[in-house]
TISE-976408 format. One line per 8 residues: their letters; for each residue z, y, x of C-alpha. Coordinates in steps of 0.25 Angstrom, whole numbers, padded with zeros to 4 digits. Layout:
// residues N
A = Z:Y:X  ... .
END
This chain:
// residues 427
MRPTRTLF = 0000:-0001:0000  0003:0010:0012  -0012:0010:0015  -0015:0014:0001  -0005:0025:0000  -0011:0030:0013  -0025:0030:0008  -0020:0039:-0006 .
VAGAAVLA = -0012:0048:0001  -0025:0050:0010  -0034:0051:-0001  -0024:0061:-0007  -0024:0070:0004  -0039:0070:0005  -0041:0072:-0010  -0032:0084:-0009 .
VLVIPALI = -0040:0090:0003  -0053:0090:-0005  -0048:0094:-0018  -0037:0103:-0017  -0046:0113:-0010  -0057:0112:-0021  -0046:0114:-0031  -0041:0126:-0022 .
GSCARRGP = -0055:0130:-0022  -0057:0129:-0039  -0045:0136:-0040  -0051:0146:-0031  -0064:0147:-0038  -0058:0149:-0051  -0049:0162:-0047  -0036:0167:-0054 .
RAGGATPT = -0034:0162:-0068  -0030:0170:-0076  -0015:0172:-0081  -0019:0173:-0096  -0031:0167:-0105  -0044:0166:-0100  -0051:0181:-0104  -0062:0177:-0115 .
GPTYGDGV = -0074:0186:-0120  -0087:0190:-0115  -0092:0184:-0101  -0099:0191:-0091  -0102:0178:-0080  -0089:0172:-0080  -0081:0184:-0084  -0075:0189:-0096 .
IGDPIVDG = -0077:0204:-0100  -0063:0209:-0107  -0061:0220:-0116  -0064:0232:-0113  -0055:0242:-0106  -0057:0255:-0113  -0055:0269:-0106  -0062:0280:-0114 .
ALVVYPVM = -0078:0278:-0110  -0074:0269:-0099  -0073:0254:-0104  -0070:0242:-0094  -0072:0226:-0097  -0065:0219:-0089  -0071:0206:-0082  -0063:0193:-0082 .
NPRAAPID = -0064:0180:-0074  -0052:0172:-0072  -0060:0162:-0064  -0067:0169:-0055  -0067:0166:-0042  -0059:0174:-0030  -0065:0181:-0020  -0060:0184:-0005 .
VLTFDEAV = -0066:0197:-0001  -0061:0211:0003  -0064:0223:-0005  -0069:0235:0003  -0058:0244:0002  -0050:0231:0006  -0055:0230:0018  -0056:0246:0022 .
AKGLVVVT = -0041:0246:0020  -0039:0234:0027  -0049:0241:0038  -0057:0228:0038  -0071:0235:0033  -0077:0247:0041  -0089:0254:0035  -0097:0265:0042 .
ERGGQGGN = -0110:0273:0044  -0122:0265:0047  -0122:0273:0061  -0107:0273:0062  -0106:0261:0071  -0112:0260:0085  -0114:0277:0085  -0129:0276:0087 .
SPGVEAQV = -0137:0287:0084  -0146:0283:0070  -0160:0283:0074  -0169:0292:0067  -0184:0291:0062  -0191:0304:0060  -0201:0309:0049  -0207:0323:0049 .
SNRNNDEP = -0211:0329:0034  -0214:0343:0027  -0203:0347:0021  -0211:0354:0011  -0221:0343:0008  -0215:0330:0013  -0228:0327:0021  -0228:0323:0035 .
VQGSPREN = -0228:0331:0045  -0238:0329:0057  -0232:0329:0070  -0219:0329:0076  -0209:0341:0077  -0206:0349:0091  -0198:0342:0100  -0191:0356:0101 .
RPLRQTQA = -0187:0360:0088  -0173:0359:0083  -0171:0350:0070  -0162:0355:0060  -0156:0345:0050  -0158:0352:0036  -0145:0347:0030  -0135:0345:0042 .
GQPPPQQE = -0124:0336:0037  -0130:0333:0024  -0134:0319:0021  -0148:0313:0022  -0157:0312:0011  -0156:0299:0002  -0159:0286:0010  -0161:0273:0007 .
AGQTAIQV = -0151:0263:0013  -0150:0263:0027  -0158:0277:0029  -0154:0289:0034  -0163:0303:0033  -0160:0319:0039  -0171:0329:0036  -0172:0338:0049 .
DLCGDGQT = -0180:0351:0047  -0189:0355:0058  -0185:0368:0059  -0187:0374:0045  -0203:0372:0047  -0203:0363:0033  -0203:0350:0041  -0191:0339:0040 .
IQLQTRGG = -0189:0327:0048  -0183:0315:0041  -0173:0308:0052  -0172:0294:0047  -0161:0285:0052  -0161:0271:0055  -0153:0260:0063  -0139:0264:0065 .
GDTVNTLL = -0138:0277:0059  -0131:0282:0048  -0137:0279:0034  -0134:0282:0022  -0134:0272:0013  -0131:0261:0024  -0117:0259:0029  -0111:0249:0040 .
IENRSDKP = -0099:0240:0035  -0091:0230:0043  -0082:0221:0038  -0070:0216:0047  -0063:0208:0039  -0062:0192:0038  -0066:0192:0023  -0079:0200:0016 .
VFIMAGEI = -0079:0212:0011  -0084:0216:-0004  -0088:0231:-0004  -0094:0236:-0019  -0105:0244:-0021  -0100:0258:-0026  -0088:0258:-0018  -0086:0272:-0009 .
VKGGRQDR = -0085:0273:0006  -0082:0286:0010  -0084:0292:0024  -0094:0292:0036  -0106:0302:0033  -0107:0299:0017  -0097:0291:0008  -0104:0279:0002 .
TIAQDSII = -0106:0269:-0009  -0108:0255:-0007  -0121:0252:-0012  -0120:0236:-0015  -0109:0226:-0015  -0107:0219:-0002  -0099:0209:0003  -0096:0212:0019 .
PPKSGPVD = -0094:0198:0026  -0080:0198:0036  -0084:0203:0050  -0096:0208:0045  -0100:0216:0058  -0106:0231:0052  -0115:0229:0041  -0125:0238:0033 .
ISVFCVEH = -0119:0241:0018  -0128:0249:0008  -0122:0262:0003  -0124:0275:-0004  -0119:0288:-0001  -0109:0296:-0011  -0108:0309:-0004  -0122:0316:-0003 .
GRWQGQSS = -0117:0327:0005  -0112:0321:0017  -0117:0316:0030  -0106:0317:0042  -0093:0312:0043  -0082:0310:0053  -0083:0297:0054  -0093:0285:0050 .
RFDSAGLC = -0083:0277:0044  -0082:0274:0028  -0068:0272:0021  -0067:0267:0007  -0066:0277:-0004  -0059:0268:-0012  -0069:0272:-0024  -0081:0265:-0030 .
ADNSVRQK = -0091:0276:-0036  -0092:0276:-0050  -0104:0269:-0059  -0112:0280:-0058  -0113:0281:-0042  -0113:0265:-0041  -0125:0265:-0052  -0133:0273:-0044 .
ALVMKGQS = -0131:0265:-0031  -0132:0250:-0037  -0144:0253:-0047  -0151:0265:-0042  -0148:0263:-0027  -0150:0277:-0026  -0143:0288:-0015  -0148:0299:-0023 .
QVWQAVAE = -0143:0293:-0037  -0131:0289:-0029  -0129:0305:-0025  -0134:0310:-0038  -0124:0301:-0045  -0112:0305:-0034  -0115:0320:-0037  -0115:0318:-0053 .
KNDKVAKQ = -0100:0312:-0054  -0095:0322:-0043  -0100:0332:-0051  -0095:0327:-0066  -0081:0325:-0057  -0081:0341:-0053  -0084:0345:-0067  -0074:0336:-0073 .
IAARSDPI = -0063:0342:-0062  -0066:0356:-0065  -0066:0354:-0078  -0052:0348:-0079  -0041:0355:-0085  -0030:0352:-0074  -0037:0353:-0063  -0033:0348:-0050 .
PGTEQTGI = -0031:0359:-0039  -0046:0364:-0034  -0054:0359:-0044  -0051:0371:-0054  -0064:0376:-0050  -0077:0373:-0057  -0088:0364:-0051  -0086:0355:-0038 .
ALEGAQTG = -0073:0353:-0034  -0072:0341:-0028  -0067:0337:-0013  -0081:0332:-0006  -0090:0338:-0015  -0096:0345:-0004  -0102:0331:0001  -0104:0326:-0013 .
TYLAGASH = -0096:0313:-0011  -0095:0304:-0022  -0080:0304:-0019  -0077:0319:-0021  -0078:0317:-0036  -0073:0302:-0036  -0061:0305:-0029  -0057:0317:-0034 .
AAIQKRLD = -0041:0319:-0038  -0043:0324:-0053  -0054:0312:-0055  -0045:0303:-0048  -0034:0305:-0057  -0040:0302:-0069  -0049:0291:-0064  -0036:0282:-0060 .
ERLATILS = -0029:0286:-0073  -0042:0280:-0081  -0042:0269:-0070  -0027:0264:-0073  -0029:0263:-0088  -0041:0253:-0085  -0034:0246:-0074  -0022:0244:-0083 .
RLSRHESV = -0029:0238:-0094  -0038:0231:-0084  -0025:0224:-0078  -0022:0218:-0092  -0036:0209:-0089  -0034:0196:-0079  -0045:0190:-0070  -0053:0204:-0071 .
TGFVVALN = -0065:0203:-0061  -0073:0215:-0066  -0077:0225:-0075  -0087:0230:-0084  -0088:0245:-0087  -0093:0253:-0099  -0093:0268:-0099  -0096:0275:-0112 .
GTVVGADI = -0100:0263:-0120  -0110:0258:-0108  -0109:0248:-0099  -0110:0255:-0085  -0105:0245:-0075  -0096:0231:-0070  -0090:0226:-0059  -0086:0211:-0057 .
FAGPSICA = -0080:0204:-0046  -0079:0190:-0042  -0064:0190:-0044  -0052:0197:-0050  -0046:0200:-0035  -0059:0207:-0031  -0060:0215:-0045  -0046:0219:-0044 .
KMQEKLLK = -0050:0226:-0030  -0060:0233:-0034  -0057:0236:-0050  -0050:0249:-0048  -0061:0257:-0039  -0072:0252:-0048  -0065:0254:-0061  -0060:0267:-0054 .
SYVYDAET = -0076:0271:-0053  -0079:0268:-0067  -0068:0277:-0073  -0074:0289:-0063  -0088:0287:-0068  -0082:0288:-0083  -0072:0298:-0079  -0086:0307:-0075 .
SDVSAARQ = -0097:0301:-0086  -0099:0310:-0099  -0095:0303:-0111  -0097:0310:-0124  -0094:0300:-0133  -0088:0287:-0131  -0095:0275:-0133  -0092:0261:-0140 .
APSSAEVA = -0089:0252:-0126  -0097:0239:-0127  -0090:0226:-0130  -0086:0216:-0120  -0097:0206:-0125  -0107:0218:-0123  -0104:0219:-0109  -0104:0204:-0106 .
KFLNDVAA = -0116:0204:-0112  -0122:0217:-0104  -0116:0210:-0091  -0124:0198:-0094  -0137:0204:-0098  -0136:0211:-0085  -0133:0199:-0076  -0145:0192:-0082 .
GKATIERR = -0154:0204:-0078  -0164:0204:-0067  -0158:0198:-0053  -0160:0203:-0040  -0154:0201:-0027  -0152:0215:-0019  -0146:0210:-0006  -0142:0195:-0002 .
SRYGLNRA = -0134:0193:0013  -0127:0181:0016  -0114:0189:0010  -0119:0193:-0002  -0129:0194:-0012  -0132:0206:-0020  -0138:0205:-0032  -0142:0213:-0045 .
NENDVAAL = -0145:0209:-0059  -0150:0219:-0069  -0157:0221:-0082  -0161:0237:-0088  -0148:0242:-0090  -0140:0238:-0080  -0138:0230:-0065  -0128:0220:-0060 .
YVLQDGEN = -0125:0219:-0047  -0119:0209:-0041  -0112:0204:-0026  -0113:0188:-0023  -0107:0181:-0012  -0117:0178:-0003  -0114:0163:-0001  -0109:0158:-0015 .
GAKLHECL = -0115:0167:-0023  -0103:0172:-0031  -0102:0187:-0037  -0093:0195:-0030  -0097:0207:-0038  -0105:0211:-0051  -0107:0227:-0054  -0116:0230:-0065 .
QRK = -0123:0244:-0065  -0130:0251:-0077  -0143:0256:-0073 .
END
């Protein structure tokens, strides 16, 4: 009997080695189970669309998924706070001067001018210290006047020079870092907003990341480095970046937002000292930075009050992985994450951006909010729309699904295809 007992014990040990890790993995894949009843209601994917949280014309619909898989990534703010990620101007590492290409044109008719300018003629930059004109990602240009004679040279940066729409980011940690489209970075030559969701792999070394400028009137700085502003661009700016993908449209949206904030502050019955006068009264307004309005003390006080109310009501729901947002009766956006933990880290800055959009929107009359079932149908219809791969790498895949009304931008894990973040934007 002793050999049989030995065989039985050995077999049990082997079974434990094989089965227990599988069970642990199964539990991990299921994710945390809600303490209360499983949520019910209309669904989008594996998530359930909850009852609306109404705050004036702004309505938030929680998305709940008690079986969502956990995700082990650092958010951008977490990584910055721990000194584990560095963001710089593209030419900020190594200190090399950017390469340039010169193109001569006639300022009056934009026709090419034959020949080269005389070498001994001095060059005068037409707008010293101002940002270069709108460029596509990875390009920067400076218009140079040839002594006021109607000719200009366009100096086009290439190689390692600073560029408007590309920054360098380096992840020095042992974990992937998630950086979300719409997050604001401040510093460098201009404040920027992230153009596209990205996963920055561990120990990445410096890699390019696409951005849009949100500070039109500055192209200089004491340092090439950036810090997190702790804010996400509001929906009006995110829409221009994600859907329209145009720098001039982003600048226009930023200018319109700052103008609305300035007018609201000027019209207040209890203005903060220094804001009593009519017109622009925003710190940083001279450079046109998005943060001039979004970070103003007067507007922040109101945003914090409304945000606290929404977060308090949202906390009554369990296993929240995201939310859909409607403004004045229309679904305008959604942000849905892989699991409750990353959603909890991102929800405050995201919801604050939606509140900011609502606070500065023109609402003449409140419209009836769509039902949760209508919201679910809206999401499912967009997700079933035309699919496009926007970017593919070893660490992540960015794709878009869209119909005539809206677009859904999805970041997937590069290895297993799991959805890490879905962002809906109305067109």
